[in-house]
C-alpha positions as CSV (number, residue, x, y, z in Angstrom):
1,X,65.5,32.4,-22.8
2,X,63.6,29.6,-21.1
3,X,65.7,29.9,-17.9
4,X,64.7,33.6,-17.6
5,X,61.0,32.7,-18.3
6,X,61.0,30.1,-15.6
7,X,62.4,32.6,-13.1
8,X,59.7,35.2,-14.1
9,X,57.0,32.6,-13.6
10,X,58.5,31.5,-10.3
11,X,58.6,35.1,-9.2
12,X,55.0,35.6,-10.2
13,X,53.9,32.5,-8.3
14,X,55.7,33.8,-5.2
15,X,53.8,37.1,-5.6
16,X,50.5,35.4,-5.9
17,X,51.2,33.0,-3.0
18,X,51.8,36.0,-0.7
19,X,48.6,37.8,-1.7
20,X,45.4,37.5,0.2
21,X,42.8,38.6,-2.4
22,X,42.9,37.7,-6.1
23,X,40.6,39.9,-8.3
24,X,42.6,39.8,-11.5
25,X,44.1,36.3,-12.2
26,X,43.1,36.4,-15.8
27,X,45.5,39.3,-16.4
28,X,48.5,36.9,-15.9
29,X,47.5,34.3,-18.4
30,X,48.9,36.0,-21.5
31,X,52.1,37.1,-20.0
32,X,55.0,36.0,-22.3
33,X,56.7,34.0,-19.6
34,X,53.5,32.1,-18.6
35,X,52.7,31.3,-22.3
36,X,56.3,30.2,-23.0
37,X,56.5,27.9,-19.9
38,X,53.0,26.5,-20.6
39,X,54.2,25.6,-24.1
40,X,57.4,24.1,-22.8
41,X,55.5,22.0,-20.2
42,X,53.1,20.8,-22.9
43,X,56.0,19.7,-25.1
44,X,57.7,17.9,-22.2
45,X,54.7,16.0,-20.8
46,X,52.6,15.7,-23.9
47,X,55.3,15.4,-26.7
48,X,53.3,13.2,-29.1
49,X,50.2,15.5,-29.0
50,X,52.3,18.6,-29.6
51,X,54.5,17.0,-32.2
52,X,51.5,15.8,-34.2
53,X,49.6,19.0,-33.8
54,X,46.6,17.4,-32.1
55,X,43.7,19.6,-31.0
56,X,44.3,18.3,-27.5
57,X,47.7,20.1,-27.5
58,X,46.1,23.5,-27.3
59,X,43.8,22.4,-24.5
60,X,46.9,21.2,-22.6
61,X,48.6,24.5,-23.1
62,X,45.6,26.4,-21.8
63,X,45.4,24.1,-18.8
64,X,49.0,24.7,-18.0
65,X,48.6,28.5,-18.2
66,X,45.8,28.3,-15.7
67,X,47.5,25.9,-13.4
68,X,50.7,27.9,-13.3
69,X,48.6,30.8,-12.0
70,X,46.2,28.8,-9.9
71,X,48.7,26.6,-8.0
72,X,50.2,29.3,-5.7
73,X,46.6,30.3,-4.8
74,X,44.8,27.0,-4.4
75,X,47.5,24.8,-2.9
76,X,47.3,26.6,0.5
77,X,44.6,24.4,1.9
78,X,45.6,22.1,4.8
79,X,46.0,18.4,4.1
80,X,46.2,18.9,0.3
81,X,48.7,16.8,-1.7
82,X,50.7,19.6,-3.3
83,X,52.4,19.1,-6.7
84,X,55.9,19.4,-5.2
85,X,55.2,16.6,-2.6
86,X,56.5,13.3,-4.0
87,X,55.2,9.9,-3.0
88,X,58.1,9.8,-0.5
89,X,56.3,12.5,1.4
90,X,53.1,10.4,1.3
91,X,54.9,7.3,2.7
92,X,56.5,9.5,5.4
93,X,53.0,10.8,6.4
94,X,51.7,7.2,6.6
95,X,54.7,6.2,8.8
96,X,54.3,9.1,11.1
97,X,50.6,8.4,11.8
98,X,50.6,4.6,11.8
99,X,53.9,3.8,13.6
100,X,54.9,4.8,17.1
101,X,52.9,6.8,19.6
102,X,50.1,8.0,17.3
103,X,49.2,4.4,16.4
104,X,46.4,5.4,14.0
105,X,45.7,2.0,12.5
106,X,42.2,2.8,11.1
107,X,42.3,4.1,7.5
108,X,39.3,5.9,6.2
109,X,38.9,6.4,2.4
110,X,36.5,9.0,1.0
111,X,36.4,9.0,-2.8
112,X,35.2,12.2,-4.5
113,X,32.3,11.8,-6.8
114,X,33.2,13.5,-10.1
115,X,30.0,12.1,-11.8
116,X,27.8,15.0,-10.8
117,X,27.3,18.7,-11.4
118,X,30.3,20.4,-10.0
119,X,31.3,24.0,-9.4
120,X,34.6,25.7,-8.8
121,X,33.1,28.9,-7.4
122,X,32.6,27.9,-3.7
123,X,36.2,26.7,-3.5
124,X,37.4,29.7,-5.3
125,X,35.8,31.9,-2.7
126,X,37.7,30.0,0.0
127,X,40.9,31.2,-1.8
128,X,39.6,34.8,-2.1
129,X,39.4,34.6,-5.9
130,X,37.0,37.2,-7.3
131,X,37.8,37.0,-11.1
132,X,34.6,35.7,-12.8
133,X,36.3,35.6,-16.2
134,X,39.1,33.4,-14.9
135,X,36.7,31.2,-13.0
136,X,34.5,30.6,-16.0
137,X,37.6,29.4,-18.0
138,X,38.7,27.1,-15.2
139,X,35.1,25.7,-14.9
140,X,35.3,24.5,-18.5
141,X,38.2,22.2,-17.6
142,X,36.1,20.3,-15.0
143,X,34.3,18.4,-17.8
144,X,37.6,17.3,-19.2
145,X,38.7,15.6,-16.0
146,X,39.2,11.9,-16.5
147,X,41.4,9.6,-14.3
148,X,42.1,7.2,-17.3
149,X,43.9,9.8,-19.5
150,X,47.0,11.9,-18.8
151,X,45.1,15.0,-20.1
152,X,42.2,14.2,-17.8
153,X,44.6,13.8,-14.8
154,X,46.0,17.3,-15.6
155,X,42.5,18.7,-15.7
156,X,41.8,17.1,-12.3
157,X,45.0,18.5,-10.7
158,X,44.0,22.0,-12.0
159,X,40.4,22.0,-10.9
160,X,40.4,19.5,-8.0
161,X,41.4,22.0,-5.3
162,X,38.6,24.3,-6.3
163,X,35.9,21.6,-6.7
164,X,36.6,19.9,-3.4
165,X,38.0,22.6,-1.1
166,X,34.8,23.1,0.8
167,X,34.3,19.4,1.4
168,X,37.9,19.0,2.4
169,X,37.7,21.9,4.8
170,X,34.6,20.4,6.5
171,X,36.4,17.0,6.7
172,X,39.5,18.6,8.2
173,X,37.5,20.2,11.0
174,X,36.1,16.7,11.8
175,X,39.6,15.2,11.7
176,X,41.0,17.9,14.1
177,X,38.2,17.3,16.6
178,X,38.9,13.6,16.5
179,X,42.7,13.9,16.5
180,X,43.0,12.2,13.1
181,X,45.3,12.8,10.2
182,X,44.1,13.9,6.7
183,X,45.7,13.6,3.3
184,X,43.6,14.6,0.3
185,X,43.9,15.1,-3.5
186,X,41.8,15.3,-6.6
187,X,40.7,11.6,-6.3
188,X,39.6,11.5,-2.7
189,X,40.7,11.8,0.9
190,X,42.6,9.4,3.3
191,X,42.0,9.7,7.0
192,X,44.1,7.9,9.7
193,X,42.5,7.5,13.1
194,X,42.7,5.5,16.3
195,X,39.1,4.4,15.8
196,X,36.5,4.8,13.1
197,X,33.8,7.5,13.2
198,X,30.8,8.3,11.2
199,X,31.1,10.5,8.1
200,X,29.0,10.3,4.9
201,X,30.6,8.2,2.3
202,X,33.7,7.2,4.4
203,X,34.9,3.6,4.2
204,X,36.9,2.4,7.1
205,X,39.6,-0.3,7.2
206,X,41.5,-1.8,10.2
207,X,45.0,-2.0,8.8
208,X,46.0,-4.5,11.4
209,X,43.5,-7.0,10.0
210,X,43.2,-6.1,6.3
211,X,45.0,-4.3,3.5
212,X,43.9,-1.4,1.4
213,X,44.8,-1.0,-2.3
214,X,45.5,2.6,-3.1
215,X,47.6,4.5,-5.6
216,X,49.2,1.3,-6.9
217,X,50.2,0.4,-3.3
218,X,49.0,-2.3,-1.0
219,X,48.9,-0.7,2.5
220,X,48.5,-2.6,5.8
221,X,49.9,-2.6,9.4
222,X,50.4,-6.1,10.6
223,X,52.0,-6.0,14.1
224,X,50.9,-2.3,14.2
225,X,53.7,-1.1,11.9
226,X,53.2,0.1,8.3
227,X,53.7,-2.4,5.5
228,X,53.5,-0.8,2.1
229,X,54.3,-2.7,-1.1
230,X,53.1,-2.7,-4.7
231,X,49.7,-4.2,-5.6
232,X,50.1,-7.7,-7.1
233,X,47.9,-6.6,-10.0
234,X,50.6,-4.0,-11.0
235,X,53.1,-6.8,-11.3
236,X,50.8,-8.9,-13.4
237,X,50.1,-6.0,-15.6
238,X,53.8,-5.3,-16.1
239,X,54.5,-8.9,-16.9
240,X,51.7,-8.9,-19.5
241,X,53.1,-5.8,-21.2
242,X,56.6,-7.3,-21.3
243,X,55.3,-10.5,-22.8
244,X,53.5,-8.6,-25.6
245,X,56.6,-6.6,-26.4
246,X,58.9,-9.7,-26.5
247,X,56.5,-11.6,-28.7
248,X,56.2,-8.8,-31.2
249,X,58.2,-8.4,-34.4
250,X,60.0,-5.3,-33.3
251,X,63.8,-4.9,-33.4
252,X,65.8,-5.9,-30.3
253,X,66.7,-2.2,-29.7
254,X,63.0,-1.2,-29.8
255,X,62.0,-4.1,-27.6
256,X,64.5,-3.2,-25.0
257,X,63.5,0.5,-25.1
258,X,59.8,-0.5,-24.4
259,X,60.8,-3.0,-21.7
260,X,62.9,-0.4,-19.9
261,X,60.1,2.1,-20.2
262,X,57.6,-0.3,-18.6
263,X,60.0,-1.3,-15.8
264,X,60.8,2.4,-15.1
265,X,57.1,3.2,-14.9
266,X,56.5,0.4,-12.3
267,X,59.7,1.4,-10.4
268,X,58.7,5.1,-10.1
269,X,56.2,4.5,-7.2
270,X,57.8,1.3,-6.0
271,X,61.1,3.0,-5.0
272,X,59.4,4.7,-2.1
273,X,58.0,1.4,-0.6
274,X,60.6,-0.6,1.4
275,X,58.5,-3.8,1.3
276,X,58.4,-3.6,-2.5
277,X,62.1,-4.5,-2.6
278,X,61.6,-8.3,-2.5
279,X,58.9,-7.9,-5.1
280,X,61.3,-6.0,-7.3
281,X,64.0,-8.6,-7.0
282,X,61.6,-11.5,-7.7
283,X,60.3,-9.5,-10.7
284,X,63.8,-8.8,-11.9
285,X,64.6,-12.5,-12.1
286,X,61.5,-13.1,-14.1
287,X,62.2,-10.2,-16.5
288,X,65.9,-11.0,-16.9
289,X,65.2,-14.7,-17.8
290,X,63.1,-13.5,-20.8
291,X,65.1,-10.5,-21.8
292,X,68.4,-12.4,-21.9
293,X,66.9,-15.1,-24.1
294,X,64.7,-13.0,-26.4
295,X,66.8,-9.8,-26.8
296,X,70.4,-10.1,-25.5
297,X,71.0,-13.5,-27.0
298,X,70.7,-12.0,-30.5
299,X,72.2,-8.6,-29.6
300,X,74.5,-8.8,-26.4
301,X,75.7,-5.3,-26.9
302,X,72.4,-4.0,-25.5
303,X,73.1,-5.5,-22.0
304,X,74.6,-2.3,-20.7
305,X,71.4,-0.4,-21.6
306,X,69.1,-2.8,-19.7
307,X,67.3,-1.3,-16.6
308,X,68.1,-3.8,-13.9
309,X,65.9,-3.4,-10.8
310,X,68.5,-5.0,-8.6
311,X,70.8,-2.1,-9.3
312,X,68.1,0.6,-8.8
313,X,68.2,2.9,-5.8
314,X,65.4,3.1,-3.2
315,X,64.2,6.3,-1.4
316,X,62.9,4.9,1.9
317,X,64.2,7.6,4.3
318,X,61.8,10.1,5.9
319,X,61.0,13.1,3.7
320,X,59.2,15.9,5.5
321,X,57.0,18.2,3.4
322,X,57.7,21.8,2.7
323,X,54.4,23.7,2.9
324,X,55.0,26.0,0.0
325,X,57.9,25.4,-2.4
326,X,56.6,28.1,-4.7
327,X,57.9,30.7,-2.3
328,X,61.4,29.5,-3.0
329,X,63.3,31.6,-5.6
330,X,66.7,30.2,-4.7
331,X,67.9,28.1,-7.7
332,X,70.5,26.5,-5.6
333,X,68.0,24.9,-3.2
334,X,65.3,24.4,-5.9
335,X,66.6,24.1,-9.4
336,X,64.6,24.9,-12.5
337,X,64.6,21.2,-13.5
338,X,63.1,20.3,-10.1
339,X,60.5,23.0,-10.4
340,X,59.5,21.8,-13.9
341,X,58.7,18.4,-12.5
342,X,56.1,19.9,-10.1
343,X,53.8,20.1,-13.1
344,X,53.8,16.4,-14.0
345,X,50.2,15.5,-14.6
346,X,50.8,12.0,-13.1
347,X,50.8,11.7,-9.3
């Protein structure tokens, strides 16, 4: 049963997380439980590719097998955005460093350069991995990393900790010596500091005087307190997508399904940003005016199925990160459904 397979994988991950050396990771890839859950994750997050039997579906299954084994080993590095940390944890981290006594109003952004020859081996040695066969297989996924596709984002989450572990470790040492905060993931690193300092490739922004667009958010600190809202471009993109749907010849039901999907996609990161509330209410008025005329006027029975942003909940309280949720085997505190969502290729 899938439930038992999930438990077996979770138990394996706990075992790997507690180990110091890893000479035989490839021996876990073909375990029945790992193969079953990798297939289940592929069906859940890449349903179209799996249903149609695309060649990409097998690559996704292989990536999930390796990620299930790699995550408890590679996610130990300090400052790394672990898969089980939601954006609510990110916003909490920003609030902790920008507001109050720390008052770190300078944001440094260091993008990782994926357009070069990259290797997973130096990072793997940081994690005490000595399985050359497994490393050779993981290295093949580096070339598939692409921020513009979901499959490419999955490849980046799998390989990013290995590719950038050494650079992140060096940057962490600099941050500690300068009493700065560090948050990094497969796209780059964010540093929060009381003042800028020299580091190759780092771009600095004074959040009291200017904003930074990052991860669909617009981040600033007017009055020395964090202000985080959605990027205006994300709103314009959402409006454009809704216009195209409403102007299409699809049925009212199909139109509403697409509109709801687009709204939900925008709301997913927005719900963690308090200052995005006014944006959402203004956006809701714009959407409702068009949906009511072009969908509900012809089929009013669909009104109850409409995703109304004014009725949506917002997660704006502090959420402190748990360093390693893969150690938790208690299904009461961490359900299998929550654990499955750790492996979403989208941040």
